[in-house]
C-alpha positions as CSV (number, residue, x, y, z in Angstrom):
1,M,-18.0,36.4,30.6
2,L,-15.5,33.2,30.4
3,E,-11.8,34.0,28.9
4,P,-10.7,31.8,25.8
5,V,-8.6,29.1,26.5
6,Q,-5.2,29.0,26.0
7,H,-4.2,25.5,24.6
8,L,-1.0,26.2,23.4
9,P,1.4,27.0,26.8
10,A,-0.5,24.4,28.4
11,L,2.2,21.8,26.8
12,P,5.4,22.1,25.5
13,V,5.1,22.7,21.4
14,E,7.0,19.1,21.2
15,L,4.7,17.5,23.4
16,W,1.7,18.9,21.2
17,L,3.4,17.4,18.4
18,R,3.9,14.3,20.1
19,C,0.6,13.7,20.7
20,W,-0.8,14.4,17.5
21,Q,2.0,12.7,15.1
22,N,-0.2,9.3,14.9
23,I,-3.7,11.3,14.7
24,S,-5.8,11.1,11.4
25,R,-5.6,13.8,8.5
26,R,-9.5,14.7,9.5
27,Q,-8.7,15.1,12.9
28,L,-5.5,17.8,12.2
29,R,-8.3,19.3,10.4
30,R,-10.4,19.7,13.3
31,L,-7.6,20.7,15.7
32,S,-6.1,23.3,13.2
33,L,-9.8,25.7,13.6
34,V,-9.4,25.3,17.2
35,C,-7.1,28.7,17.3
36,R,-4.8,30.3,15.2
37,L,-1.7,28.3,17.3
38,F,-3.1,25.2,16.9
39,R,-3.1,26.0,13.1
40,L,0.1,27.3,12.9
41,L,1.6,23.9,14.2
42,C,-1.2,21.6,12.3
43,L,-0.8,23.2,9.1
44,P,2.8,21.6,8.4
45,L,1.4,18.3,9.4
46,L,-1.4,18.8,7.4
47,I,0.6,20.0,4.0
48,E,3.5,16.8,4.7
49,R,1.3,14.3,2.9
50,Q,-0.1,15.3,-0.7
51,S,-2.5,12.8,-2.6
52,A,-4.3,13.0,-5.6
53,P,-6.6,9.5,-5.6
54,I,-8.0,10.2,-9.2
55,A,-8.0,6.5,-9.8
56,A,-10.1,5.9,-6.5
57,L,-12.7,8.4,-7.6
58,A,-12.9,7.1,-11.3
59,E,-13.7,3.8,-9.8
60,G,-17.5,2.9,-10.1
61,Y,-18.2,6.4,-11.5
62,D,-21.8,6.5,-12.1
63,R,-25.2,8.7,-12.4
64,R,-25.3,8.2,-8.5
65,N,-22.1,9.9,-7.6
66,W,-20.5,11.6,-10.4
67,V,-21.7,15.0,-8.7
68,D,-20.1,14.0,-5.8
69,R,-16.7,12.8,-6.6
70,T,-16.4,15.4,-9.7
71,H,-16.5,18.0,-6.7
72,R,-13.9,16.1,-4.8
73,L,-11.5,15.9,-7.7
74,H,-12.3,19.7,-8.7
75,R,-11.0,20.5,-4.9
76,V,-7.7,18.2,-5.8
77,A,-7.3,20.5,-9.0
78,V,-7.5,23.5,-6.7
79,R,-5.3,22.5,-4.1
80,L,-2.7,21.6,-6.2
81,D,-2.9,25.0,-7.8
82,R,-2.4,26.8,-4.2
83,L,-0.1,24.8,-3.0
84,A,2.5,25.6,-6.0
85,G,1.4,29.0,-5.7
86,Q,2.1,29.5,-2.1
87,G,6.0,29.9,-2.2
88,D,8.8,28.1,-0.2
89,S,6.5,27.8,3.0
90,H,4.0,25.1,1.9
91,V,6.1,23.6,-0.8
92,L,8.9,23.0,1.4
93,A,6.3,21.5,3.8
94,V,5.5,18.8,1.5
95,R,7.4,14.9,2.1
96,H,5.0,12.5,0.3
97,W,3.1,12.6,-2.7
98,T,1.1,9.6,-3.9
99,I,-0.8,10.2,-7.6
100,S,-3.1,7.7,-9.4
101,A,-4.5,8.3,-12.2
102,P,-6.3,6.1,-14.9
103,P,-6.1,6.4,-18.6
104,T,-10.1,6.5,-18.9
105,L,-13.4,5.9,-16.8
106,Q,-14.4,3.0,-15.8
107,P,-18.3,3.0,-15.5
108,R,-20.2,0.5,-13.6
109,A,-22.4,-0.7,-15.9
110,V,-23.0,-3.8,-18.3
111,P,-20.1,-3.9,-21.4
112,P,-21.2,-1.4,-24.1
113,P,-22.6,-2.2,-27.3
114,P,-20.2,-2.8,-30.3
115,H,-21.0,0.5,-31.9
116,T,-20.3,2.2,-28.9
117,P,-16.4,3.6,-29.8
118,D,-15.1,4.7,-25.6
119,N,-16.1,5.4,-22.4
120,L,-17.1,8.4,-22.5
121,E,-19.8,7.3,-25.1
122,M,-20.9,4.8,-22.7
123,F,-21.6,7.9,-19.8
124,K,-23.7,9.7,-22.3
125,L,-25.7,6.3,-22.9
126,L,-26.1,6.3,-19.1
127,G,-27.3,9.7,-18.9
128,I,-24.2,11.6,-17.6
129,P,-23.2,14.5,-20.0
130,P,-20.4,15.4,-17.5
131,A,-18.3,12.7,-18.2
132,D,-15.5,15.0,-19.7
133,L,-15.6,17.5,-17.4
134,F,-13.9,14.2,-14.8
135,E,-11.3,13.7,-18.0
136,E,-10.8,17.9,-18.0
137,L,-10.0,17.7,-14.5
138,R,-7.7,14.5,-14.7
139,E,-5.8,16.2,-17.5
140,R,-5.3,19.4,-15.4
141,I,-4.3,17.6,-12.2
142,V,-1.6,15.6,-14.1
143,S,-0.2,18.6,-15.9
144,K,-0.1,20.7,-13.1
145,F,1.7,17.7,-11.1
146,F,4.6,17.0,-13.2
147,A,5.0,21.1,-14.2
148,T,5.0,21.7,-10.4
149,L,7.0,18.5,-9.0
150,G,10.7,20.0,-9.5
151,V,10.0,22.5,-6.7
152,Y,9.1,20.1,-4.2
153,Q,12.9,20.0,-3.2
154,N,12.5,18.5,0.4
155,L,10.5,15.2,-0.8
156,R,11.3,12.1,0.5
157,S,8.8,9.5,-0.8
158,L,6.8,9.6,-4.3
159,H,4.3,7.3,-5.4
160,L,3.3,6.8,-9.0
161,Q,0.4,5.1,-10.6
162,R,-0.3,4.4,-14.2
163,M,2.0,7.4,-15.2
164,V,3.9,7.3,-17.9
165,V,8.0,7.5,-16.6
166,G,10.0,8.9,-19.3
167,K,12.9,10.7,-20.5
168,N,11.3,14.2,-19.0
169,V,9.9,12.6,-15.8
170,R,13.2,11.0,-15.1
171,E,15.2,14.6,-15.2
172,I,12.5,15.9,-13.1
173,L,13.0,13.2,-10.4
174,A,16.9,13.5,-10.6
175,S,16.5,16.9,-9.6
176,L,14.7,16.0,-6.3
177,V,17.8,16.0,-4.1
178,N,15.8,14.5,-1.1
179,L,13.9,11.9,-3.0
180,E,14.5,8.4,-0.9
181,E,11.8,6.3,-1.6
182,L,10.4,5.8,-5.0
183,T,7.3,3.2,-5.9
184,L,6.1,2.6,-9.6
185,D,2.9,1.2,-9.5
186,N,1.4,0.0,-13.0
187,C,3.7,2.3,-14.7
188,D,4.9,2.6,-18.5
189,I,8.8,3.0,-17.6
190,T,10.7,3.8,-20.9
191,P,14.1,2.5,-20.9
192,S,16.9,5.7,-20.9
193,D,20.7,5.9,-20.3
194,G,20.1,9.2,-18.3
195,I,21.2,9.7,-14.2
196,L,20.6,6.5,-12.1
197,L,18.5,8.1,-9.2
198,P,20.4,7.8,-5.1
199,L,17.5,5.8,-3.7
200,Q,17.0,4.2,-0.8
201,R,13.7,2.3,-1.5
202,L,12.5,1.3,-4.7
203,T,9.2,-0.4,-5.4
204,L,7.9,-2.1,-8.4
205,R,4.4,-3.2,-8.7
206,A,2.7,-4.7,-11.6
207,T,4.1,-2.4,-14.2
208,G,2.8,-2.8,-17.7
209,E,4.3,-5.4,-20.2
210,E,4.8,-3.0,-22.7
211,S,7.0,-0.9,-20.3
212,G,10.7,-1.9,-20.8
213,G,10.0,-4.7,-23.3
214,D,13.4,-6.4,-23.7
215,H,15.4,-3.4,-22.8
216,P,17.3,-2.9,-19.7
217,L,15.9,-0.7,-17.0
218,R,18.4,1.3,-15.3
219,I,16.0,3.3,-12.7
220,A,18.7,3.4,-9.3
221,R,21.7,2.7,-8.2
222,P,22.1,-0.2,-6.3
223,E,25.0,0.6,-4.0
224,T,22.2,3.2,-2.3
225,L,19.4,0.9,-2.1
226,T,18.0,-0.5,1.4
227,H,14.7,-1.8,0.1
228,L,14.1,-3.6,-3.1
229,N,10.7,-4.6,-3.7
230,L,10.1,-6.5,-7.3
231,H,6.3,-7.1,-7.8
232,A,6.2,-6.4,-11.4
233,V,5.3,-9.3,-14.0
234,A,7.3,-8.2,-16.9
235,Q,9.8,-5.3,-15.8
236,T,11.7,-7.6,-13.0
237,K,14.2,-9.2,-15.1
238,S,14.7,-6.1,-17.3
239,L,15.6,-4.2,-14.2
240,L,17.9,-6.8,-12.8
241,D,19.5,-7.0,-16.3
242,G,19.9,-3.4,-15.6
243,F,22.0,-3.7,-12.4
244,A,24.1,-6.1,-14.4
245,H,26.5,-7.7,-11.9
246,T,26.7,-4.9,-9.4
247,S,26.6,-5.3,-5.9
248,F,24.1,-3.7,-3.3
249,P,26.1,-3.0,-0.3
250,R,23.6,-1.2,1.7
251,L,20.4,-3.5,0.9
252,R,19.0,-4.8,3.9
253,H,15.3,-6.0,2.6
254,L,14.1,-7.8,-0.3
255,S,10.9,-9.4,-1.6
256,F,9.9,-10.0,-5.3
257,H,6.9,-11.8,-7.8
258,P,6.8,-15.4,-7.6
259,M,7.5,-15.6,-11.9
260,L,11.2,-14.4,-10.4
261,D,13.8,-17.0,-12.0
262,V,15.5,-19.0,-9.7
263,E,18.8,-18.3,-11.7
264,D,18.2,-14.7,-11.4
265,L,17.0,-14.8,-7.4
266,L,20.5,-16.9,-7.0
267,S,22.2,-14.5,-8.7
268,L,20.8,-11.3,-6.7
269,L,21.1,-12.8,-3.2
270,E,24.8,-13.4,-3.8
271,R,25.5,-9.5,-4.3
272,C,23.2,-8.9,-1.2
273,S,25.9,-9.4,1.6
274,R,23.9,-7.3,4.4
275,L,20.3,-8.7,3.4
276,Q,18.6,-8.8,7.1
277,S,14.7,-9.1,5.8
278,L,13.7,-11.7,2.7
279,E,9.7,-11.7,1.9
280,F,9.0,-14.9,-0.7
281,P,5.8,-14.5,-2.2
282,S,2.7,-16.8,-1.0
283,D,2.9,-18.7,-4.1
284,W,6.3,-19.6,-4.5
285,T,6.7,-23.6,-5.3
286,T,10.3,-23.6,-6.5
287,A,12.8,-25.5,-4.0
288,F,16.3,-24.1,-4.1
289,D,19.5,-24.1,-1.7
290,P,19.9,-20.6,-0.6
291,P,23.5,-18.8,-0.6
292,P,25.1,-17.8,2.6
293,I,23.5,-15.0,4.2
294,P,25.4,-14.0,7.5
295,E,22.9,-11.2,8.8
296,L,19.7,-12.4,7.8
297,G,17.0,-11.8,10.8
298,T,13.4,-11.7,9.2
299,L,12.1,-14.3,7.2
300,Q,8.3,-14.8,5.3
301,A,7.8,-17.9,3.2
302,P,5.4,-20.5,2.8
303,W,5.6,-23.1,5.5
304,D,7.3,-25.7,3.0
305,L,10.3,-23.2,2.6
306,A,11.0,-22.2,5.9
307,P,13.1,-25.4,7.2
308,A,15.7,-24.5,4.1
309,F,16.9,-21.7,6.1
310,A,17.2,-23.8,9.2
311,S,21.0,-22.8,9.6
312,Y,20.3,-19.1,9.4
313,P,20.6,-16.3,12.3
314,L,17.3,-16.2,11.9
315,H,14.7,-14.3,14.8
316,T,11.4,-13.7,13.2
317,I,10.2,-16.5,10.3
318,T,6.7,-15.2,9.1
319,V,4.6,-18.6,7.5
320,L,2.6,-17.5,4.8
321,P,-0.3,-19.6,3.2
322,H,-0.8,-21.2,0.1
323,Q,-3.1,-19.1,-2.2
324,A,-6.7,-20.7,-2.7
325,P,-7.0,-22.4,-6.5
326,I,-9.8,-19.7,-7.1
327,A,-9.4,-16.4,-5.2
328,I,-12.9,-14.3,-4.5
329,E,-11.1,-10.8,-5.1
330,D,-14.4,-9.0,-5.3
331,L,-18.3,-9.5,-5.6
332,S,-20.4,-6.4,-6.7
333,T,-24.2,-6.2,-7.8
334,M,-24.9,-3.4,-10.4
335,L,-27.3,-0.6,-8.3
336,F,-29.2,1.8,-10.1
337,A,-30.4,4.1,-7.3
338,R,-32.6,7.1,-8.2
339,C,-31.1,10.4,-7.5
340,H,-32.9,13.0,-5.2
341,R,-32.1,15.9,-8.2
342,Q,-31.7,15.4,-11.2
343,H,-28.4,17.0,-12.4
344,T,-27.2,17.5,-16.3
345,Q,-24.8,20.4,-15.8
346,L,-22.3,21.3,-13.0
347,E,-20.2,24.5,-12.7
348,L,-17.0,24.6,-11.2
349,D,-15.6,27.7,-9.7
350,D,-12.2,27.6,-7.8
351,G,-12.8,30.2,-5.5
352,T,-15.6,28.5,-4.3
353,A,-14.2,24.9,-4.1
354,F,-13.6,24.6,-0.6
355,D,-16.8,25.9,0.5
356,D,-20.0,24.3,1.7
357,I,-18.2,21.0,2.2
358,P,-19.8,18.1,3.9
359,A,-19.7,17.9,7.5
360,D,-18.2,13.7,7.1
361,E,-15.4,15.7,5.3
362,I,-14.1,17.6,8.5
363,S,-15.4,15.2,11.3
364,D,-13.4,13.7,14.1
365,I,-15.4,10.8,14.4
366,E,-15.7,9.7,10.7
367,E,-12.5,7.5,9.7
368,E,-10.5,8.4,6.2
369,D,-12.0,8.2,3.3
370,D,-11.0,5.3,1.7
371,L,-12.8,4.0,-1.3
372,W,-11.2,0.8,-2.0
373,G,-11.3,-0.1,1.4
374,R,-15.0,-0.1,1.5
375,K,-15.4,-1.8,-1.3
376,L,-13.5,-4.6,-0.1
377,K,-16.0,-4.5,2.9
378,R,-19.0,-4.1,0.9
379,S,-17.9,-7.4,-0.7
380,K,-17.3,-9.2,2.7
381,K,-20.5,-8.5,3.6
382,L,-22.1,-9.6,0.5
383,W,-20.4,-12.4,0.7
384,S,-21.6,-13.4,4.0
385,N,-25.3,-12.8,3.2
386,Y,-24.8,-15.5,0.2
387,M,-22.9,-17.8,2.8
388,G,-25.2,-17.6,5.2
389,E,-24.6,-18.3,8.8
390,E,-21.4,-19.1,9.5
391,E,-20.5,-23.2,10.8
392,P,-18.8,-23.2,13.9
393,L,-15.1,-23.4,14.1
394,P,-13.2,-26.9,14.2
395,A,-11.9,-28.1,17.1
396,T,-8.6,-29.3,16.3
397,P,-5.8,-27.9,13.4
398,T,-6.9,-28.6,10.1
399,G,-5.0,-28.0,6.7
400,T,-1.0,-27.0,6.6
401,Y,-1.2,-24.8,9.7
402,G,-2.1,-27.1,12.2
403,D,0.3,-29.8,10.5
404,F,3.2,-27.2,10.7
405,L,2.6,-26.3,14.2
406,R,1.9,-29.5,15.5
407,R,5.6,-30.3,13.7
408,V,7.4,-27.2,15.3
409,A,6.0,-28.9,18.7
410,L,7.3,-31.7,17.8
411,N,10.6,-30.8,16.8
412,L,10.2,-32.3,13.1
413,V,10.5,-28.9,11.6
414,D,14.2,-27.6,11.0
415,L,14.1,-24.1,12.5
416,P,17.3,-21.7,13.2
417,P,18.3,-22.2,16.9
418,R,18.2,-18.8,17.7
419,L,14.8,-18.1,16.5
420,A,12.3,-16.2,18.8
421,A,9.1,-15.5,17.3
422,L,7.2,-17.2,15.0
423,E,4.3,-15.8,12.8
424,M,1.4,-17.3,10.6
425,T,-1.0,-15.7,8.3
426,L,-4.1,-17.0,8.4
427,P,-6.5,-16.8,5.0
428,K,-10.1,-15.8,5.0
429,F,-11.1,-17.9,2.7
430,P,-11.7,-21.3,2.8
431,K,-12.9,-21.5,6.3
432,E,-12.0,-25.2,6.6
433,R,-7.8,-23.7,7.3
434,H,-9.2,-21.5,10.5
435,W,-9.5,-23.5,13.7
436,S,-10.6,-22.2,16.9
437,Y,-9.1,-20.0,19.4
438,D,-8.7,-22.7,22.4
439,A,-6.8,-24.6,19.8
440,Q,-5.1,-22.0,18.5
441,E,-3.8,-21.2,22.6
442,E,-2.7,-24.8,22.7
443,A,-1.0,-25.2,19.4
444,A,1.0,-21.9,20.2
445,V,2.0,-22.6,23.8
446,Q,3.1,-26.4,22.9
447,A,4.9,-24.7,20.1
448,M,6.6,-22.1,22.8
449,A,7.4,-24.7,25.4
450,K,8.9,-27.1,23.1
451,R,11.4,-25.0,20.9
452,G,12.1,-22.2,23.5
453,L,9.7,-19.6,21.3
454,R,9.2,-16.0,22.9
455,E,6.2,-15.4,20.5
456,V,3.7,-17.1,18.2
457,T,1.5,-15.1,16.0
458,L,-1.7,-16.5,14.4
459,G,-3.7,-14.3,12.6
460,Y,-4.7,-11.8,14.5
461,N,-3.9,-13.8,18.1
462,V,-0.5,-13.2,19.9
463,W,1.0,-15.2,22.5
464,K,4.4,-14.0,24.3
465,V,6.7,-15.1,27.0
466,V,6.5,-12.3,30.0
467,R,8.3,-13.0,33.5
468,G,8.5,-16.5,32.4
469,Q,5.0,-17.1,32.0
470,V,2.9,-17.2,28.6
471,G,0.3,-14.9,28.0
472,K,-2.2,-13.5,24.9
473,V,-1.0,-9.8,24.2
474,Q,-3.1,-7.5,22.1
475,R,-1.7,-7.2,19.0
476,G,-0.9,-3.2,17.9
């Protein structure tokens, strides 16, 4: 009889952990089943990142998938209970938390009749009685999360989506002494004069119009921030008012929403003396004279704005495409397939929540679950089927990208003399803004030869100068 293989002594522990640091969570779960020693090593890595994707599970909730999604949400609730009840050994291993909770379920169906009071009634009309069970689990997870959030004392990153950030939540966040990064995505933020958080990274995205109102928002200490991303429409000005005229001595990265006022932007840039990276939105159209930024090295901006930074010590420029007038974000069809079994009731037991999990949940072959990604992939497939066979790409550059790169090669665009890398993001639609690979390579080589660039990126194609020769490299 063969003796069991001793996996751990074969390599040092540090090398095992280095090999596993970039693998998926699903593969980590498989490794944890190999032996007890592997489990001891993998368990902290599995616990390190926690998520409760309630919004993703609620998207498209219908009669075909409600059983599976309710079970998955139940496992999230049980995992949250067990994690908080395991003591410091598990809680202190958590470094990142992401939770997204929509206010109500969003059914995939036609709009409800006028007499229908809410979405729960809509689900009953569609023959899905247990929709209230999903709502109960959502409330259970959200309440348990905020009740136990204060025990995650080693938490570094927190991402809240569609939550109410009031005084109680602020007090809990202030107790997390190791919290460095906070993302508030579509949250209702209540103005408060409480303690400012010593954050390093702050991100606001698409915050609702009701949050903050005309009152200043005070969330983070400006003297500790290194990364600031302002992608909220209504709250950007309120947050800047909360910062008043305070300087940002450590801020190195700044990105913002296109509706930011130019005067507010100039005032903000003048207070960021250490700024190294600046990202403009793709639909920014206002021309202005930027103030001196002595350490600015990375710029992301539309092609017609890049020449305004020709005198800056930039080493990398990313040229953004102009947004199309009509953006095709999603195509979907209403499909009502028959279920193999008719379910009218569902019983949930915390003790057996993780029993009989489908094989693809622990497979090391399947990719990580990404409901949003699968939806986008399906939308692209529908678009491809609708458009039919693609036409051949034009042989010569067309649109703003070819014009801009041709100007670079002819020295008609003012660029920083020390610029080493130029990146141009190519849009997926419309197709006429793409050009063939041969034309891309020719334009890239000409620009590198005439302007002394070390690297040019066009979409997924990258050309670099290696040992005096230009060659295409694989983008990682």
